DSSP file (Angstrom, degrees, kcal/mol; ACC not computed):
  #  RESIDUE AA STRUCTURE BP1 BP2  ACC     N-H-->O    O-->H-N    N-H-->O    O-->H-N    TCO  KAPPA ALPHA  PHI   PSI    X-CA   Y-CA   Z-CA
    1    1 A X              0   0    0      0, 0.0     2,-0.2     0, 0.0     5,-0.1   0.000 360.0 360.0 360.0 138.7   68.5  158.3   78.0
    2    2 A X    >>  -     0   0    0      1,-0.2     3,-1.8     3,-0.1     4,-0.6  -0.438 360.0-147.6 -62.4 122.0   67.6  157.5   74.6
    3    3 A X  T 34 S+     0   0    0      1,-0.3     3,-0.3    -2,-0.2     6,-0.2   0.779  96.9  61.6 -74.7 -17.6   69.4  154.3   73.7
    4    4 A X  T 34 S+     0   0    0      1,-0.2    -1,-0.3     5,-0.0    -2,-0.1   0.664 107.2  45.4 -76.4  -9.9   69.8  155.4   70.1
    5    5 A X  T <4 S+     0   0    0     -3,-1.8    -1,-0.2     3,-0.0     2,-0.2   0.447  85.3 113.9-102.0  -6.8   71.8  158.3   71.3
    6    6 A X    ><  -     0   0    0     -4,-0.6     3,-1.4    -3,-0.3     4,-0.2  -0.457  64.0-143.4 -75.5 136.3   74.0  156.4   73.6
    7    7 A X  G >  S+     0   0    0      1,-0.3     3,-1.9    -2,-0.2    -1,-0.2   0.784  97.1  74.7 -69.9 -21.8   77.7  156.3   72.6
    8    8 A X  G 3  S+     0   0    0      1,-0.3    -1,-0.3     4,-0.0     4,-0.1   0.793  81.5  68.8 -65.8 -22.9   77.6  152.7   74.0
    9    9 A X  G <  S+     0   0    0     -3,-1.4     2,-0.4    -6,-0.2    -1,-0.3   0.639  93.1  66.0 -68.5 -11.1   75.7  151.5   70.9
   10   10 A X  S <  S-     0   0    0     -3,-1.9     2,-0.1    -4,-0.2     0, 0.0  -0.907  95.1-114.1-111.5 133.2   78.8  152.1   68.8
   11   11 A X    >   -     0   0    0     -2,-0.4     3,-2.2     1,-0.1     6,-0.2  -0.468  27.5-120.2 -64.4 147.9   81.8  149.9   69.3
   12   12 A X  T 3  S+     0   0    0      1,-0.3    -1,-0.1    -2,-0.1    62,-0.0   0.705 114.6  52.4 -71.1 -20.6   84.7  152.1   70.6
   13   13 A X  T 3  S+     0   0    0      4,-0.1    -1,-0.3     5,-0.0    -2,-0.1   0.426  73.7 136.8 -96.2   0.0   86.8  151.1   67.5
   14   14 A X    <>  -     0   0    0     -3,-2.2     4,-2.7     1,-0.2     5,-0.2  -0.246  55.7-138.7 -46.3 120.0   84.0  152.1   65.1
   15   15 A X  H  > S+     0   0    0      1,-0.2     4,-2.3     2,-0.2    -1,-0.2   0.819  98.7  53.9 -59.0 -28.7   86.1  153.9   62.4
   16   16 A X  H  > S+     0   0    0      2,-0.2     4,-2.3     1,-0.2    -1,-0.2   0.949 109.7  44.1 -67.7 -46.7   83.5  156.6   62.0
   17   17 A X  H  > S+     0   0    0      2,-0.2     4,-2.8     1,-0.2    58,-0.2   0.899 113.6  52.7 -65.5 -38.8   83.4  157.5   65.7
   18   18 A X  H  X S+     0   0    0     -4,-2.7     4,-2.7     1,-0.2     5,-0.2   0.976 112.3  46.7 -53.4 -54.2   87.4  157.3   65.8
   19   19 A X  H  X S+     0   0    0     -4,-2.3     4,-1.7    -5,-0.2    -2,-0.2   0.879 111.1  48.7 -59.5 -43.3   87.5  159.7   62.9
   20   20 A X  H  X S+     0   0    0     -4,-2.3     4,-3.3     2,-0.2     5,-0.3   0.931 112.2  52.2 -56.0 -53.2   84.9  162.1   64.3
   21   21 A X  H  X S+     0   0    0     -4,-2.8     4,-2.4     1,-0.2    -2,-0.2   0.869 108.3  49.2 -47.0 -46.7   86.9  162.1   67.6
   22   22 A X  H  X S+     0   0    0     -4,-2.7     4,-2.0     2,-0.2    -1,-0.2   0.818 111.1  49.7 -66.6 -35.0   90.0  162.9   66.0
   23   23 A X  H  X S+     0   0    0     -4,-1.7     4,-2.8    -5,-0.2    -2,-0.2   0.927 111.9  46.9 -73.9 -44.1   88.5  165.7   64.1
   24   24 A X  H  X S+     0   0    0     -4,-3.3     4,-2.5     1,-0.2    -2,-0.2   0.923 113.2  49.3 -65.1 -35.7   86.9  167.2   67.2
   25   25 A X  H  X S+     0   0    0     -4,-2.4     4,-2.4    -5,-0.3    -1,-0.2   0.852 111.3  49.8 -66.6 -33.3   90.1  166.9   69.2
   26   26 A X  H  X S+     0   0    0     -4,-2.0     4,-2.8     2,-0.2     5,-0.2   0.913 110.6  49.4 -76.5 -34.0   92.1  168.5   66.5
   27   27 A X  H  X S+     0   0    0     -4,-2.8     4,-2.0     2,-0.2     5,-0.2   0.914 112.7  48.2 -61.1 -42.8   89.6  171.4   66.2
   28   28 A X  H  X S+     0   0    0     -4,-2.5     4,-2.3    -5,-0.2     5,-0.2   0.965 114.7  44.9 -62.8 -50.0   89.8  171.9   70.0
   29   29 A X  H  X S+     0   0    0     -4,-2.4     4,-2.7     1,-0.2    -2,-0.2   0.932 113.0  48.5 -57.1 -48.5   93.6  171.9   70.1
   30   30 A X  H  X S+     0   0    0     -4,-2.8     4,-2.5     1,-0.2    -1,-0.2   0.851 109.1  54.3 -63.8 -28.7   94.1  174.1   67.2
   31   31 A X  H  X S+     0   0    0     -4,-2.0     4,-2.1    -5,-0.2    -1,-0.2   0.913 110.2  47.3 -70.1 -41.3   91.5  176.6   68.6
   32   32 A X  H  X>S+     0   0    0     -4,-2.3     5,-2.1    -5,-0.2     4,-0.7   0.920 112.2  49.4 -67.4 -41.1   93.5  176.7   71.9
   33   33 A X  H ><5S+     0   0    0     -4,-2.7     3,-1.8    -5,-0.2    -2,-0.2   0.985 111.0  49.8 -53.6 -56.6   96.9  177.1   70.0
   34   34 A X  H 3<5S+     0   0    0     -4,-2.5    -2,-0.2     1,-0.3    -1,-0.2   0.873 113.2  46.3 -47.4 -50.4   95.4  179.9   67.9
   35   35 A X  H 3<5S-     0   0    0     -4,-2.1    -1,-0.3    -5,-0.2    -2,-0.2   0.559 106.0-130.2 -76.9  -9.2   94.1  181.6   71.0
   36   36 A X  T <<5 +     0   0    0     -3,-1.8     2,-0.4    -4,-0.7    -3,-0.2   0.903  62.9 134.7  55.7  44.7   97.5  181.1   72.8
   37   37 A X      < -     0   0    0     -5,-2.1    -1,-0.2    -6,-0.1    -2,-0.1  -0.973  46.8-141.4-122.4 141.9   95.6  179.7   75.8
   38   38 A X     >  -     0   0    0     -2,-0.4     4,-2.4    -3,-0.1     5,-0.2  -0.333  37.3 -94.8 -86.3 176.0   96.3  176.6   77.8
   39   39 A X  H  > S+     0   0    0      1,-0.2     4,-2.2     2,-0.2    21,-0.2   0.788 123.2  54.0 -64.9 -30.6   93.8  174.2   79.2
   40   40 A X  H  > S+     0   0    0      2,-0.2     4,-2.0     1,-0.2    -1,-0.2   0.918 111.1  43.1 -69.8 -41.0   93.8  176.0   82.6
   41   41 A X  H  > S+     0   0    0      2,-0.2     4,-2.4     1,-0.2     5,-0.2   0.863 115.1  49.6 -65.8 -41.7   93.0  179.3   81.1
   42   42 A X  H  X S+     0   0    0     -4,-2.4     4,-2.9     1,-0.2     5,-0.2   0.936 112.2  48.3 -66.2 -44.7   90.5  177.9   78.8
   43   43 A X  H  X S+     0   0    0     -4,-2.2     4,-2.3     2,-0.2    12,-0.2   0.908 112.5  48.4 -58.7 -47.1   88.8  175.9   81.7
   44   44 A X  H  X S+     0   0    0     -4,-2.0     4,-1.5     2,-0.2    -2,-0.2   0.956 114.9  44.9 -58.0 -58.9   88.7  179.1   84.0
   45   45 A X  H >X S+     0   0    0     -4,-2.4     4,-2.8     1,-0.2     3,-0.7   0.940 113.4  49.8 -63.9 -48.9   87.2  181.3   81.2
   46   46 A X  H 3X S+     0   0    0     -4,-2.9     4,-2.2     1,-0.3    -1,-0.2   0.907 107.6  54.6 -52.2 -44.8   84.6  178.7   80.1
   47   47 A X  H 3<>S+     0   0    0     -4,-2.3     5,-2.4    -5,-0.2     6,-0.6   0.818 109.7  47.1 -65.6 -25.2   83.6  178.2   83.7
   48   48 A X  H X<5S+     0   0    0     -4,-1.5     3,-1.3    -3,-0.7    -2,-0.2   0.899 110.0  52.3 -77.7 -42.6   82.9  181.9   84.0
   49   49 A X  H 3<5S+     0   0    0     -4,-2.8    -2,-0.2     1,-0.3    -1,-0.2   0.790 107.2  55.2 -63.4 -27.8   81.0  181.9   80.7
   50   50 A X  T ><5S-     0   0    0     -4,-2.2     3,-0.8    -5,-0.2    -1,-0.3  -0.056 126.7 -97.3 -97.7  34.4   78.8  179.1   82.0
   51   51 A X  T < 5S-     0   0    0     -3,-1.3    -3,-0.2     1,-0.2    -2,-0.1   0.816  81.4 -47.2  59.1  36.3   77.8  180.9   85.1
   52   52 A X  T 3 <S+     0   0    0     -5,-2.4     2,-0.4     1,-0.3    -1,-0.2   0.561  85.2 158.9  89.4  10.6   80.4  179.4   87.4
   53   53 A X    <   -     0   0    0     -3,-0.8     2,-0.4    -6,-0.6    -1,-0.3  -0.543  53.4-108.3 -70.8 125.1   79.8  175.7   86.4
   54   54 A X        +     0   0    0     -2,-0.4     2,-0.5    -3,-0.1    -1,-0.1  -0.367  46.6 173.1 -65.8 114.2   83.0  174.1   87.5
   55   55 A X        -     0   0    0     -2,-0.4    -8,-0.2   -12,-0.2     2,-0.2  -0.979  17.1-152.5-124.0 122.2   85.3  173.2   84.5
   56   56 A X     >  -     0   0    0     -2,-0.5     4,-1.4     1,-0.1     3,-0.5  -0.570  27.5-117.4-101.7 159.6   88.7  172.0   85.3
   57   57 A X  H  > S+     0   0    0      1,-0.3     4,-1.8     2,-0.2     3,-0.3   0.900 119.5  53.7 -44.4 -46.4   92.1  172.0   83.5
   58   58 A X  H  > S+     0   0    0      1,-0.2     4,-2.9     2,-0.2    -1,-0.3   0.867 102.3  56.5 -65.7 -34.8   91.8  168.1   83.6
   59   59 A X  H  > S+     0   0    0     -3,-0.5     4,-1.1     1,-0.2    -1,-0.2   0.929 110.0  46.1 -63.8 -39.7   88.4  168.2   82.0
   60   60 A X  H  X S+     0   0    0     -4,-1.4     4,-0.9    -3,-0.3    -1,-0.2   0.781 108.9  53.0 -68.7 -32.0   89.9  170.1   79.1
   61   61 A X  H  X S+     0   0    0     -4,-1.8     4,-1.5     2,-0.2     3,-0.4   0.869 102.7  59.7 -67.6 -38.5   92.8  167.9   78.8
   62   62 A X  H  < S+     0   0    0     -4,-2.9     3,-0.2     1,-0.2    -2,-0.2   0.889 106.3  50.7 -50.9 -39.8   90.4  164.9   78.6
   63   63 A X  H  < S+     0   0    0     -4,-1.1    -1,-0.2     1,-0.2    -2,-0.2   0.750 116.8  36.5 -53.7 -41.7   89.0  166.6   75.5
   64   64 A X  H  < S+     0   0    0     -4,-0.9     2,-0.2    -3,-0.4    -1,-0.2   0.456  97.1  91.4-108.5   0.0   92.2  167.1   73.8
   65   65 A X     <  -     0   0    0     -4,-1.5     8,-0.2    -3,-0.2     2,-0.1  -0.573  66.7-123.9 -96.8 160.3   94.3  164.0   74.6
   66   66 A X        -     0   0    0     -2,-0.2     6,-0.2     1,-0.1     3,-0.1  -0.460  35.3-101.0 -81.6 161.3   94.6  160.7   72.7
   67   67 A X    >   -     0   0    0      4,-3.1     3,-1.2     1,-0.2     4,-0.4  -0.270  64.4 -46.8 -77.3-179.1   94.0  157.4   74.4
   68   68 A X  G >  S+     0   0    0      1,-0.3     3,-1.8     2,-0.2    -1,-0.2   0.024 124.6  14.7 -47.5 143.0   96.6  155.2   75.6
   69   69 A X  G 3  S-     0   0    0      1,-0.3    -1,-0.3    -3,-0.1     3,-0.1   0.768 132.0 -65.5  56.7  24.4   99.6  154.4   73.5
   70   70 A X  G <  S+     0   0    0     -3,-1.2    -1,-0.3     1,-0.3    -2,-0.2   0.610  95.3 149.3  84.9  13.9   98.8  157.2   71.2
   71   71 A X    <   -     0   0    0     -3,-1.8    -4,-3.1    -4,-0.4    -1,-0.3  -0.484  52.5-108.7 -80.1 149.3   95.5  155.5   70.1
   72   72 A X        -     0   0    0     -6,-0.2     2,-0.3    -2,-0.1    -6,-0.1  -0.398  40.6-166.5 -65.7 155.4   92.6  157.7   69.1
   73   73 A X        -     0   0    0     -8,-0.2     2,-0.0   -55,-0.2   -60,-0.0  -0.949  27.6 -84.8-137.6 165.8   89.8  157.7   71.6
   74   74 A X        -     0   0    0     -2,-0.3     2,-0.4   -53,-0.0   -56,-0.1  -0.397  37.8-141.8 -72.7 151.6   86.2  158.8   71.7
   75   75 A X        -     0   0    0    -58,-0.2     2,-0.6     2,-0.1   -12,-0.1  -0.944  10.3-165.1-117.3 129.3   85.7  162.4   72.6
   76   76 A X        +     0   0    0     -2,-0.4     2,-0.6   -14,-0.1   -13,-0.0  -0.847  15.6 174.4-122.5  92.1   82.7  163.3   74.8
   77   77 A X        -     0   0    0     -2,-0.6     5,-0.1   -14,-0.1    -2,-0.1  -0.870  33.6-125.2 -97.2 107.3   82.2  167.1   74.5
   78   78 A X    >>  -     0   0    0     -2,-0.6     3,-2.2     1,-0.2     4,-0.6  -0.343  14.0-138.3 -53.1 129.4   79.1  168.4   76.3
   79   79 A X  H >> S+     0   0    0      1,-0.3     3,-0.9     2,-0.2     4,-0.5   0.818 101.3  66.5 -69.4 -21.8   77.2  170.3   73.7
   80   80 A X  H 34 S+     0   0    0      1,-0.2    -1,-0.3     2,-0.1     4,-0.3   0.583  99.0  52.7 -65.5  -8.8   76.5  173.0   76.4
   81   81 A X  H <> S+     0   0    0     -3,-2.2     4,-2.8     2,-0.1     5,-0.2   0.558  84.9  86.4-102.1 -18.2   80.2  173.8   76.4
   82   82 A X  H <X S+     0   0    0     -3,-0.9     4,-2.7    -4,-0.6    13,-0.2   0.922  93.2  40.9 -54.8 -51.2   80.6  174.3   72.6
   83   83 A X  H  X S+     0   0    0     -4,-0.5     4,-2.6     1,-0.2     5,-0.3   0.930 116.1  50.1 -63.6 -44.2   79.6  178.1   72.5
   84   84 A X  H  > S+     0   0    0     -4,-0.3     4,-1.8     2,-0.2    -1,-0.2   0.867 111.0  48.9 -59.9 -39.6   81.5  178.8   75.6
   85   85 A X  H  X S+     0   0    0     -4,-2.8     4,-2.6     2,-0.2     6,-0.3   0.964 113.9  48.1 -66.0 -51.2   84.7  177.1   74.2
   86   86 A X  H  X>S+     0   0    0     -4,-2.7     5,-1.3    -5,-0.2     4,-1.0   0.860 113.3  44.9 -50.8 -46.0   84.3  179.0   71.0
   87   87 A X  H  <5S+     0   0    0     -4,-2.6    -1,-0.2     2,-0.2    -2,-0.2   0.801 112.3  53.9 -70.6 -37.1   83.8  182.3   72.6
   88   88 A X  H  <5S+     0   0    0     -4,-1.8    -2,-0.2    -5,-0.3    -1,-0.2   0.940 117.6  33.8 -67.3 -48.8   86.7  181.6   75.0
   89   89 A X  H  <5S-     0   0    0     -4,-2.6    -2,-0.2     2,-0.2    -1,-0.2   0.565 101.7-126.9 -86.5  -8.4   89.2  180.8   72.2
   90   90 A X  T  <5S+     0   0    0     -4,-1.0     2,-0.5    -5,-0.2    -3,-0.2   0.687  74.5 119.2  73.6  16.1   87.7  183.4   69.7
   91   91 A X      < -     0   0    0     -5,-1.3     3,-0.3    -6,-0.3     4,-0.2  -0.973  41.8-175.9-125.3 116.3   87.5  180.4   67.1
   92   92 A X     >  +     0   0    0     -2,-0.5     4,-2.4     1,-0.2     5,-0.2   0.277  54.9 105.4 -92.8  12.0   84.1  179.3   65.7
   93   93 A X  H  > S+     0   0    0      1,-0.2     4,-1.3     2,-0.2    -1,-0.2   0.739  76.3  55.2 -64.3 -25.3   85.3  176.3   63.7
   94   94 A X  H  > S+     0   0    0     -3,-0.3     4,-2.4     2,-0.2    -1,-0.2   0.936 110.4  46.1 -72.4 -50.8   84.0  173.8   66.1
   95   95 A X  H  > S+     0   0    0      2,-0.2     4,-1.6     1,-0.2    -2,-0.2   0.921 113.0  50.1 -56.9 -46.1   80.4  175.3   65.8
   96   96 A X  H  X S+     0   0    0     -4,-2.4     4,-1.0     1,-0.2    -1,-0.2   0.826 111.4  49.6 -63.5 -31.3   80.8  175.5   62.0
   97   97 A X  H  < S+     0   0    0     -4,-1.3     3,-0.3    -5,-0.2    -2,-0.2   0.889 110.4  49.2 -75.4 -34.9   81.8  171.8   62.0
   98   98 A X  H  < S+     0   0    0     -4,-2.4    -2,-0.2     1,-0.2    -1,-0.2   0.820 102.3  63.5 -66.7 -31.9   79.0  170.8   64.2
   99   99 A X  H  X S-     0   0    0     -4,-1.6     4,-0.6    -5,-0.2    -1,-0.2   0.877  99.8-143.9 -66.8 -34.3   76.5  172.8   61.9
  100  100 A X  H  X  -     0   0    0     -4,-1.0     4,-2.3    -3,-0.3     5,-0.2  -0.250  29.2 -64.0  89.8 174.3   77.3  170.5   59.0
  101  101 A X  H  > S+     0   0    0      2,-0.2     4,-1.4     1,-0.2    -1,-0.2   0.815 128.7  52.0 -70.8 -30.2   77.6  171.3   55.4
  102  102 A X  H  > S+     0   0    0     -3,-0.2     4,-1.4     2,-0.2    -1,-0.2   0.952 118.3  37.4 -71.9 -49.4   74.0  172.3   54.6
  103  103 A X  H  X S+     0   0    0     -4,-0.6     4,-3.0     1,-0.2     5,-0.2   0.891 112.1  58.7 -69.9 -39.5   73.9  174.9   57.6
  104  104 A X  H  X S+     0   0    0     -4,-2.3     4,-2.6     2,-0.2    -1,-0.2   0.883 103.0  52.6 -59.6 -37.1   77.4  175.9   57.0
  105  105 A X  H  X S+     0   0    0     -4,-1.4     4,-2.1     2,-0.2    -1,-0.2   0.948 110.4  49.2 -57.4 -52.0   76.4  176.9   53.3
  106  106 A X  H  X S+     0   0    0     -4,-1.4     4,-2.3     2,-0.2     3,-0.3   0.930 109.4  51.7 -49.1 -56.9   73.6  179.1   54.9
  107  107 A X  H  X S+     0   0    0     -4,-3.0     4,-2.8     1,-0.3    -1,-0.2   0.920 111.6  48.5 -54.6 -50.7   76.1  180.7   57.4
  108  108 A X  H  X S+     0   0    0     -4,-2.6     4,-1.6     1,-0.2    -1,-0.3   0.818 108.6  51.2 -57.5 -37.6   78.3  181.5   54.4
  109  109 A X  H  X S+     0   0    0     -4,-2.1     4,-2.7    -3,-0.3    -1,-0.2   0.911 111.5  48.4 -67.5 -44.6   75.5  183.0   52.4
  110  110 A X  H  X S+     0   0    0     -4,-2.3     4,-2.6     1,-0.2    -2,-0.2   0.861 110.9  50.9 -61.7 -42.1   74.6  185.2   55.5
  111  111 A X  H  X S+     0   0    0     -4,-2.8     4,-1.8    -5,-0.2    -1,-0.2   0.876 109.4  51.2 -62.4 -36.9   78.2  186.2   55.9
  112  112 A X  H  X S+     0   0    0     -4,-1.6     4,-1.2     2,-0.2    -2,-0.2   0.933 112.0  45.5 -62.9 -51.8   78.3  187.1   52.2
  113  113 A X  H  < S+     0   0    0     -4,-2.7     4,-0.5     1,-0.2     3,-0.4   0.903 110.7  54.2 -63.6 -40.0   75.1  189.3   52.5
  114  114 A X  H >< S+     0   0    0     -4,-2.6     3,-0.8     1,-0.2     4,-0.4   0.869 105.7  53.2 -63.6 -33.5   76.4  190.9   55.6
  115  115 A X  H 3< S+     0   0    0     -4,-1.8     4,-0.3     1,-0.2     3,-0.2   0.800 112.5  42.6 -75.1 -19.2   79.6  191.9   53.9
  116  116 A X  T 3X S+     0   0    0     -4,-1.2     4,-2.2    -3,-0.4     5,-0.2   0.375  85.6 100.6-103.5   8.1   77.8  193.6   51.1
  117  117 A X  H <> S+     0   0    0     -3,-0.8     4,-2.4    -4,-0.5     5,-0.2   0.901  80.0  52.1 -60.1 -39.1   75.3  195.2   53.4
  118  118 A X  H  > S+     0   0    0     -4,-0.4     4,-2.1    -3,-0.2    -1,-0.2   0.936 109.4  50.6 -55.7 -46.5   77.1  198.6   53.3
  119  119 A X  H  > S+     0   0    0     -4,-0.3     4,-1.9     1,-0.2    -1,-0.2   0.877 109.7  49.4 -54.8 -41.6   77.1  198.5   49.6
  120  120 A X  H  X S+     0   0    0     -4,-2.2     4,-2.8     1,-0.2    -1,-0.2   0.866 108.5  53.9 -70.1 -35.6   73.4  197.8   49.5
  121  121 A X  H  X S+     0   0    0     -4,-2.4     4,-2.3    -5,-0.2    -1,-0.2   0.880 107.6  49.2 -65.7 -35.0   72.8  200.6   51.8
  122  122 A X  H  X S+     0   0    0     -4,-2.1     4,-2.3     2,-0.2    -2,-0.2   0.871 110.6  50.2 -66.4 -38.7   74.6  202.9   49.6
  123  123 A X  H  X S+     0   0    0     -4,-1.9     4,-3.1     2,-0.2     5,-0.2   0.944 110.8  51.7 -62.8 -53.5   72.6  201.7   46.5
  124  124 A X  H  X S+     0   0    0     -4,-2.8     4,-2.6     1,-0.2     5,-0.2   0.955 110.9  46.1 -49.7 -62.5   69.4  202.2   48.6
  125  125 A X  H  X S+     0   0    0     -4,-2.3     4,-1.8     1,-0.2    -1,-0.2   0.866 112.2  50.2 -46.8 -45.4   70.4  205.7   49.4
  126  126 A X  H  X S+     0   0    0     -4,-2.3     4,-2.8     2,-0.2    -1,-0.2   0.933 111.0  49.6 -62.0 -42.4   71.3  206.5   45.9
  127  127 A X  H  X S+     0   0    0     -4,-3.1     4,-2.1     1,-0.2    -2,-0.2   0.909 110.8  50.1 -65.0 -42.3   68.0  205.1   44.6
  128  128 A X  H  X S+     0   0    0     -4,-2.6     4,-1.8    -5,-0.2    -1,-0.2   0.873 110.3  50.3 -59.0 -38.8   66.0  207.2   47.2
  129  129 A X  H  X S+     0   0    0     -4,-1.8     4,-2.3    -5,-0.2    -2,-0.2   0.922 111.6  48.6 -74.3 -47.9   67.9  210.3   46.1
  130  130 A X  H  X S+     0   0    0     -4,-2.8     4,-2.4     1,-0.2    -1,-0.2   0.846 109.4  50.4 -59.0 -37.3   67.2  209.6   42.4
  131  131 A X  H  X S+     0   0    0     -4,-2.1     4,-2.3     2,-0.2    -1,-0.2   0.869 112.2  49.3 -69.6 -37.2   63.5  209.0   43.0
  132  132 A X  H  X S+     0   0    0     -4,-1.8     4,-2.9     2,-0.2    -2,-0.2   0.948 112.4  46.2 -60.3 -55.3   63.4  212.3   45.0
  133  133 A X  H  X S+     0   0    0     -4,-2.3     4,-3.0     2,-0.2     5,-0.2   0.921 113.0  51.5 -56.5 -50.3   65.2  214.2   42.2
  134  134 A X  H  X S+     0   0    0     -4,-2.4     4,-2.2     1,-0.2    -1,-0.2   0.909 111.6  46.0 -56.4 -44.3   62.9  212.6   39.6
  135  135 A X  H  X S+     0   0    0     -4,-2.3     4,-2.8     2,-0.2    -1,-0.2   0.884 110.5  52.3 -60.7 -42.2   59.9  213.6   41.4
  136  136 A X  H  X S+     0   0    0     -4,-2.9     4,-2.9     2,-0.2    -2,-0.2   0.938 110.3  48.8 -62.2 -47.2   61.1  217.1   42.0
  137  137 A X  H  X S+     0   0    0     -4,-3.0     4,-2.0     2,-0.2    -2,-0.2   0.911 112.0  49.7 -62.4 -39.1   61.8  217.5   38.2
  138  138 A X  H  X S+     0   0    0     -4,-2.2     4,-2.0     2,-0.2    -2,-0.2   0.917 111.3  49.3 -67.2 -43.0   58.3  216.2   37.3
  139  139 A X  H  X S+     0   0    0     -4,-2.8     4,-2.1     1,-0.2     5,-0.2   0.958 110.1  50.3 -55.2 -50.0   56.8  218.6   39.8
  140  140 A X  H  X S+     0   0    0     -4,-2.9     4,-1.4     1,-0.2    -2,-0.2   0.829 109.2  51.9 -56.1 -36.7   58.7  221.4   38.3
  141  141 A X  H  X S+     0   0    0     -4,-2.0     4,-1.4     2,-0.2    -1,-0.2   0.808 107.9  51.3 -60.8 -38.3   57.6  220.5   34.9
  142  142 A X  H  X S+     0   0    0     -4,-2.0     4,-1.2     2,-0.2    -2,-0.2   0.876 108.6  52.4 -70.5 -35.9   54.0  220.4   35.9
  143  143 A X  H  X S+     0   0    0     -4,-2.1     4,-1.6     1,-0.2    -2,-0.2   0.892 109.4  47.5 -65.5 -40.7   54.3  223.9   37.5
  144  144 A X  H  < S+     0   0    0     -4,-1.4    -1,-0.2     1,-0.2    -2,-0.2   0.804 107.8  55.7 -79.3 -22.3   55.7  225.4   34.5
  145  145 A X  H  < S+     0   0    0     -4,-1.4    -1,-0.2     1,-0.2    -2,-0.2   0.809 108.4  50.1 -66.2 -38.5   53.0  223.8   32.2
  146  146 A X  H  <        0   0    0     -4,-1.2    -2,-0.2     1,-0.2    -1,-0.2   0.797 360.0 360.0 -75.5 -33.0   50.2  225.5   34.4
  147  147 A X     <        0   0    0     -4,-1.6    -1,-0.2    -5,-0.2    -2,-0.1   0.503 360.0 360.0 -68.5 360.0   51.8  228.8   34.2
């Protein structure tokens, strides 16, 4: 394992790590609430989505609970679980959070373009119709001139 990526290189009380852990935990908890699913249901569905990989209710509780005495604790969420969790809950906020501000801006741009795609399609059809009509008129004028 790359020592630069190890969570052990950061003190467990590092305020940045604690803040990130709280944000992830809150996203997970809110997504489950919005989906109306408990840890057991989420674990079962995620396990199915991950090809039968055993994910238990207890594993999901570990991701969403605080440390002892209400203290924040580090959250260790396997990256391979993120898509399955988001699909299971129907909530992609965790994926968006992980993407970060720069990629999130690109996602929003893509969503904006996708939302106007029907309008662009209509404009394209109208432009093609106008081109055909203009060509037909020009062709008609050329025929009348030759006659």
